[in-house]
DRENKOL-217781 format. One record per residue (C-alpha): residue in three letters; y, x, z. Coordinates in steps of 0.001 Angstrom, whole numbers, plus 500000, padded with zeros to 6 digits. Example, Ala and Ser with C-alpha at 12.3 -4.5 7.8 and 13.67 -1.06 7.14 Angstrom:
Ala495500512300507800/Ser498940513670507140/
end
This chain:
Met601725719558019732/Gln604056717738022099/Ile605922719256025042/Asn606981716984027868/Thr608883718356030849/Val609083716432034105/Thr612094717363036221/Asp611528716467039848/Asn612858719457041812/Ser609365720620042759/Glu609042724300043502/Ile605963725498041604/Ser605908725042037830/Ile602483724356036331/Gly601748724111032610/Ile599070721553031694/Ile597467721929028250/Gly594979719438026818/Pro594398716256024789/Glu596588713249025503/Ala593870711235027297/Leu593349714000029876/Ile597088714645030175/Val597552710986031157/Gln594799711324033772/Thr596273714582035089/Lys599689712941035522/Lys598146710368037859/Thr596352713048039901/Leu599502715181040156/Lys601222712382042097/Ser599291713750045079/Phe600760717245044540/Pro604493716888045189/Asn605079720656045247/Phe604101721001041559/Lys606625720653038732/Pro604426719889035719/Ile605212720735032098/Tyr602758719102029708/Ser601621720276026290/Ile599548717728024383/Ile597045719324022006/Asn596026717440018864/Pro593431718538016267/Asp596280719943014150/Ser597939721833017005/Val598064725627017149/Leu596882726611020638/Ala598753729925020662/Asp602041728157019940/Ala601474725742022827/Ile600856728644025205/Ile603882730631024014/Asp606088727571024513/Leu604980727334028156/Ile604175730825029372/Asn607700731912030368/Asp608555728650032137/Val605598728206034493/Asp604007729930037484/Val600450728900036604/Leu598602727399033620/Met595768724875033623/Phe593654723764030666/Thr591976720370030877/Glu589217721420028433/Tyr587162724601028803/His586995725613025135/Gln590798725833024943/Tyr590838727924028129/His588156730234026672/Leu589991730738023378/Ala593288731318025197/Lys591741734044027369/Gln590437735726024203/Met593864735652022544/Ile596321736449025341/Asp596499738873028247/Phe598026736556030852/Ser600358737802033578/Ile600128734516035516/Pro597096732690036955/Val595199730624034353/His592717727889035295/His590629725168033680/Val589052721962034952/Pro585322722769035211/Leu582847720073034182/Met580493720555037079/Gly581001717700039506/Thr581301713959039525/Gly582437713753035882/Leu579275715444034620/Tyr577125713362036958/Arg578727710182035622/Ser578095711138031972/Leu574449712053032567/Phe573942708827034472/Leu575391706798031554/Ile573112708589029076/Lys570121708020031349/Asn570778704273031370/Ser571362704014027597/Tyr569032706571026045/Gly567049708398028704/Leu567448712087029505/Lys564506713619027660/Lys566333715441024842/Leu569925716645025088/Ser572339719017023331/Val575170720407025457/Asp578381722313024765/Thr581028724013026989/Ile579162723069030183/Glu577195725526032310/Lys573434725090031940/Lys572878725427035704/Tyr575144722450036451/Val573242720205034042/Glu569916721338035523/Gln571144720675039073/Ile572174717098038311/Leu568974716394036340/Tyr567081717555039417/Glu569146715243041634/Leu568408712379039231/Asp564692713195039661/Glu564268713948035945/Thr561272715991034719/Gly559918716868031291/Tyr563355717021029681/Glu564530719373026949/Phe568095720419026316/Thr569785722995024133/Val573090724638025022/Phe575707725804022526/Asn576119729468023423/Asp578373730776020644/Leu581551731160022697/Ser582988733847020444/Lys586645734426019732/Asn586301732619016408/Met584450729631017828/Leu585203726591015674/Ile584996722898016475/Thr583017722454013244/Asn580343724845014569/Ile579902722739017697/Ile579721719519015674/Asp577070721068013380/Phe575111722208016450/His574908718667017846/Arg574230717147014423/Glu571301719477013739/Asn569760718850017167/His570048715100016686/Leu568494715175013191/Lys565657717472014263/Asn564587715912017559/Gly566895712991018309/Ala568904714863020942/Ile571782713030022655/Ala575004715069022640/Ile576947715912025791/Thr580320717464025002/Gly583301718630026974/Ile585596718308023927/Gln587224715038022920/Glu587582716045019268/Val583842716746019034/Ser583019713370020592/Ile585273711554018105/Lys583655713283015099/Leu580113712665016356/Thr580899708980016904/Glu582202708757013335/Met578838710219012200/Asn576933707638014312/Ile575461710361016505/Pro575100709146020120/Asn577167711255022485/Glu579002711299025780/Trp582372712990026313/Val582350714410029831/Ile585696713512031373/Pro586643715101034696/Thr587166712588037475/Ser590225712601039724/Gln588202714493042337/Asp587349717224039790/Met591029717540038915/Ile592121717606042559/Val589810720571043225/Ser591171722423040171/Leu594805721735041063/Glu594244722917044634/Arg592843726194043281/Ala595811726564040953/Leu598211725887043824/Leu596723728592046003/Ala596777731147043165/Thr600513731235042486/Thr602761734122043491/Thr605413731597044496/Arg602959730055046913/Arg602115733383048534/Asn605809734220048926/Lys606412730918050731/Glu603505731305053156/Ser605531732880055960/Gln608690730774055560/Ile609835729057058763/Val609379725280058922/Phe611419723287061450/Gly610335719822062593/Leu611785717028064715/Ile609702714309066384/Asp611342711170067746/Ile609546708434069713/Asp610404705106068094/Asn612149702555070348/Phe611381704616073445/Lys613600702537075766/Lys611704699378074837/Val608381701205075232/Ile609066702266078833/Glu610204698751079779/Lys606534697746079657/Tyr605695700104082540/Pro606253698783086103/Ser607091702060087840/Glu608714705430087190/His605377707032088038/Asp603732705229085092/Val606577706243082801/Gln606147709894083781/Leu602394709650083147/Leu603142708230079665/Lys605520711106078933/Leu602869713611079992/Gln600295711895077769/Ile602671711956074795/Gln603518715609075378/Gln599830716521075607/Met599083714815072276/Leu602020716606070650/Leu600934719953072111/Asn597407719463070777/Tyr598700718725067279/Ile601253721550067203/Lys598461723888068344/Gln596643723013065094/Leu599784724136063251/Asp599897727395065246/Gly603399726242066121/His605759726125069078/Leu606785722779070650/Ile610075722217072512/Asn611003719094074503/Leu614618718246073622/Gly614827715282075993/Ser612890712225077022/Glu612222710961073512/Glu612735713868071098/Tyr610823717076070443/Ser611144719918067986/Phe608530722289066612/Ile608447725485064597/Thr605587726672062383/Thr605135728474059058/Arg605055726838055668/Gly601612728084054666/Ile599969726659057789/Phe601933723404057570/Glu600908722822053956/Arg597249723602054636/Glu597038721395057731/Thr598801718508055992/Arg596612718998052882/Gly599625719526050690/Tyr601979717089052483/Lys599487714205052491/Phe597908714031055948/Ile599419713826059447/Pro596791712421061844/Leu599267712556064756/Leu600949709382063466/His597702707448063593/Glu596515708920066896/Thr599640708056068897/Lys599696704520067521/Ser595999703805068104/Glu595568705576071460/Ile598814704850073351/Asp600468702239071112/Ile603613704181070278/Thr604927705240066879/Leu606721708423065904/Ser609346709339063348/Ile608966712890062086/Gly611408714925060013/Val610470718315058576/Gly612944720769057086/Phe612464723750054768/Gly615159726322054289/Ser615931729946053501/Thr617248730344057070/Ala616273728804060403/Ala619661727055060606/Glu619191725498057167/Ala615647724379058004/Gly616883722789061229/Ser619672720943059441/His617244719667056820/Ala614819718515059526/Arg617599716330060984/Leu618242714821057549/Ala614522714193057093/Leu614267712510060505/Arg617093710193059480/Gln615097709159056395/Ser612056708396058590/Lys614113706337061048/Glu615745704387058205/Leu612297703414056926/Gly611426701933060310/Gly609476704772061917/Asn605796705733062006/Val606322708048059021/Cys607242711627058186/Tyr609706712809055543/Ile610439716326054326/Val613763717727053100/Arg613364720928051098/Glu615663723861050348/Asp617399722060047476/Arg617943718957049679/Ser615402716963047700/Val613345714541049775/Leu609553714160049853/Gly607661711393051526/Pro606394709464053145/Val603815711931054424/Asp601288709797056253/Ile597636709367057157/Thr596435708465053661/Thr595406711045051084/His596424708991048047/Thr600080708424048882/Gln602490707857045999/Tyr605494709974046938/Glu609133709045046776/Arg611364711766045403/Tyr615125711665045480/Asp618000714069045950/Leu620449713955048841/Ser622999715832046732/Ile623752713340043957/Thr625849714712041071/Asp624761712402038241/Ala627965710658037097/Glu626156707620035682/Leu624246707054038916/Leu627418707492040968/Gly629075704853038818/Lys626175702409039231/Ala626138702940042980/Asp629878702377043207/Lys629574699111041256/Ala626784697964043594/Gly628835698842046684/Met626363701350048139/Ser625963705115048412/Ala624309706997045558/Thr621773708477047976/Tyr620714705062049238/Met620617703747045675/Thr618392706638044594/Lys616079706117047554/Leu615628702434046670/Met615006703330043032/Ala612349705881044023/Arg610581703463046345/Val610508700680043762/Ala609607702916040806/Arg606611704426042597/Tyr604792701086042155/Asn605494701005038384/Lys606670697405038825/Tyr610123696292037828/Asp609991692481038083/Tyr610284691138041645/Thr610980688075043685/Ala613170688663046741/Gln610048688347048898/Glu608179691005046895/Leu611143693367046963/Ala611440692944050740/Ser607776693885051139/Thr608111696888048799/Leu611216698243050537/Asn609955697326054020/Ile613084695287054759/Thr613768691654055676/Ile613926688976052992/Arg617551688394053963/Ser618365692063053290/Ala616512691892049966/His618608688883048917/Arg621784690765049914/Ile620799693832047865/Leu619865691704044839/Leu623207689920044980/Lys625030693275044992/Trp622956694483042050/Met623601691238040157/Asp627354691535040739/Ala627168695088039372/Glu625089693831036384/Leu622161696075037346/Val619527693328037497/Glu618875690143035566/Ile617043686911036336/Ile614129686542033894/Gly612387683477035284/Glu611224681485038271/Glu607992681332040259/Lys606991677958041700/Val605119678406044980/Thr604042674829045786/His604789671399044368/Lys607315670896047197/Gly608544674459047585/Arg611708675791046102/Pro611145678005043019/Arg611618681732043611/Arg613744683640041177/Ile612189686624039422/Tyr614539689567038980/Arg614125692432036519/Leu615433695753037853/Ser616621696928034457/Phe618739699775035838/Ile615577701562037016/Ile613862701143033657/Asp616901702590031929/
end
């Protein structure tokens, strides 16, 4: 058993228990859930499940098992005081496995474990299969053993040539070693997203946050340049009315209150529960796309959370500053602990940046001082670069990643080189006449 804690200042702790392969997959899916702080427990064949649970239970708000049989055994052993969930094998993952078996072996004779019979029957119906036979392992007792499940599949294969469908990695590995054809049903990202959303809604922490006040600021990017395009004051006033109407329509969806603070800035107030539901967990703000596509203007949005209205308002101003620094047409969030989330935009697969506006790490402060920049700005750059899991860049690639000019990228790289934070590892020749581009390794981020 291996425990791995990820510290990212998220507010809801979730314990994830399962085999390493599914833990790796869950980590990728959790990038779309910035309000979760995950603590992982990797279960091996030699692990004691009860020990893994005991190690986690007092440190998390909710537990999720990636395999059903571990969830079932845990429920038999422990009377949980927190919500406990598992990833059900009922959707696209099961469909994929049955489709693979259909192509390789046909779907006439199957043996199935830890998967509901009705889900298998539904997908076989959708695949237009008739005349099939399948047997389900039903011994889900407290003392259910992996060896019993393996024997079940082995006997069915020897008797009638059944193909095994299992929801347990360990079973699949053993059957493969015995040359028994099988398919390990692995949940897809969509299956995991559904399960994580259910876990999110079940936590006490979540319910307590539902009515918390959220304060937002909306700024029209480059408004003075925008109105220069309009020939008369009448047209400018019509534009302002159109912008205000679009903002009112969106804030209505949030059940919020909109206030015009001046010609180019607005504020809004809503509640956290509604804001999180309408943004699909900080991943979706259609207003950004609508204003750009319909009236060709972009917005910078800052959203603040806080224990008081004053704190939320102050954090919204900090968040707006982050959005403006990125160039606009984005939304950032600053939470109670002054950690930053974003960008929140129109895509549902955004990789979030996470950094803290209150830097106390002495090593980071020292690195920032050597590079001649603030620790906050340094952390923001590190977060933006690290989110792509790429650490070797040309100046042109870094400029694209950070959404800055190539000249600025060169200036930053020179500062980092002077501070011995990056190293040149090679050159990239563009054309036979072009000047080679240096490739820099951002070793300080890897460290």
